[in-house]
N, C-alpha and C positions, 0 to 999 in steps of 0.2 A: 286207477280209477279217476274219472273226472269228478270235480267237486265244485260246489257253489257256496256262497255265504249270504247270510242276511244279517243285518245290523240290529243289535238288541235295543237301540234307542227308538226305533220306529215301531208303531203298532203292528201286530202280526195276527193273523188268523191261524191258530195252532190246530191243525187238523189231525186229531188222534185217531188212528185206525189200527185194526188188527183182527185176528180171528176170534170168533166166539169162544170164550174160555181163556183168552190171552190176558185178561185182567184189566181191560180198559176202564170199566165202571169203577173197580176198586181203586185204580190209579187216580181217576178223576175225583172220587170221593176223598182220597188222601190229600190231593192238592186243595180241595175245598176246605178241609180242616186246617190247612196251613195259611190260608189267606188272611191278611190283615185288613183292617178297615180302610187303610189308605192304599191298598193294592191297585196297581194299574191293570190287573187282569180281571176279566169277567168270564165266568163259566156259563155257557149257553145251554139252556134246556132244549132237548129235541121235542118235536111234536110228532106223536106216533098214534096210529089208529089201533092201539091195543090197550087193554086195561092197565090202569096206572099201578096196580099191585103186582103185575107180572114182571118177572125178571128182577135184576138188581138196579136198574137204571131209574134215576129221579127224572121222569119225563112228563110232559103234558099230554094227557089223553084227549084225543079228538075222535068223534065219530067219522065214518068214511064220508058222509055228506058234508060235515064241517070242514074236513080236510080239503075236499074238492072245491068248496066255496072259497076257502082262504087261498088255495093255489090259483084259482081263477082271478082273484083280486090282487095277485102279485105279492102276497104277504110272506112268501118264502124266498130266502136268498138261495137255498138249495132244496131240492126235494127228489126223492126216489122211492122205488118200491123194492121190497126184499122180503122173503119168507112170508108172502101173503099179506104183508102190512105196508102202509104208506108212512114214510118218514120225511120230516121237514126241519130245516134250520131257518128260524124266523128272520125276516128282514131287518129286525132291530139290530142284528150283529153289524150291519153296514153302518148304522148310525153310531154304534159304539166305537168302531174303527175310525170313523170320521172325527170322533171326539178325542182320538188319541189313545184309546184303550185297546190293549190286546185282548183277544177272545180265544177261549179253548172250547172246541166242539168235539163231540163224539161222531167221527166221520165214518164213511164207508169206503173200503178199498176199491170196490167196483165202481165208485162214482168220483174218484180222485180227479179225473180229467174235467168233470163238471166244476169242481171246486177250483181247479187251476184256471179255468176259463173265467170264473166269476171274480175271484180274488186276486189273480195275477201275482204281482211281486209281493203282495202282503201275505201270501200263503206260506206257511211252514208245515209241510206234511211230516208227521211223526208216525212211524210204523212200529207197533209194539210186537215184538217177536218172543217166542217161547219154544223151547225144544218140544218136538212132537210127542215124545213119551209123557212129558209133564202135562202138555195140553190135553192128551187123552185122559190122564188121571184126573185132571180138573173137571173135565166134562162128565166123567163117571161120578165124581164126588157130588156134584151138584144135583144129580138125580132127575134131570128134566127131560132127558132124551133116551130113547131105546138104543140098543147096540147098532141097529141099522142107521139111525139118525146120527149117532156118534161117528160111525165110519164115514157117513156122507159129509159131516162137518170137517173131519180130518182131510178128506180128499179136496173139499172146497178150499180149505186153508192152503194146501199145496198149490192148487191151481191159482189162487189169488196171488200168492207169493211170486209165482212166475209172471203174473200179469202186471204187477206194480213196476212202473218204469219211471225214469226221470230222477231228479235229485230229491232225496228225502233224508230225514234223520232216522236212525234206528234206536229203539229203546228196548233193551233186553229185560225180560221180566221173569228170569229163571230163579232168582234168589228171593229174599224178603221183599214184601211189598214196599216197606219203607225205603228200601234201596232204590227201587224204580221211581217212587214218588220224588225222592231227593234228586235223582238224575234229571227228571223232567223239570223240577223247579230250577235246577242249575241251567238247563237249556233256556228256560223262560227268562232268566235274569242275565244271560250271557250278553256281553257287548257285541260279539259276533258269533254267529252259529254256522258251523261248517256242515254242509250236507253232501252226501256222496251219491253217486248214481246207484240205483237199485240193482 
């Protein structure tokens, strides 16, 4: 496999992505709990056109009109649509990177190329992976989707995994959450991060 590396001393945009149910929100929450006051890492909130109480993500709720207004004003570094909602990463992340801070964002596998085009060499894509049987049980346990919706999410997960190309880091989340959080923290603090071709 071909590989690339990124040096830990430089600010990075850590683009965490994975299937619904892979544990991204829980991993981000775990990282947030471990951050110290003098940390060089900032966790970005996403702007989403869905109620702030829905799901497990700590996001900023915008109406559809607010989102479109901010998009027209160039206030998003990245934006996309998925599952009938608008998602955005605010342009403040560019200022944080210029200030020498690394930034962790909850990204979208389907819009990785947009992130690569915007952040270029600062981007560190991290794909959270989980065994399909475990992913299925997690989706069932949270009780938010019907059997048809679960089947569709599993199929979408398979399709997206085939679509992710280029150099990425993989973060397996089949064991305890603390283990995945610890390995991501290790990645964030590593002097040099080796990424492999997807």
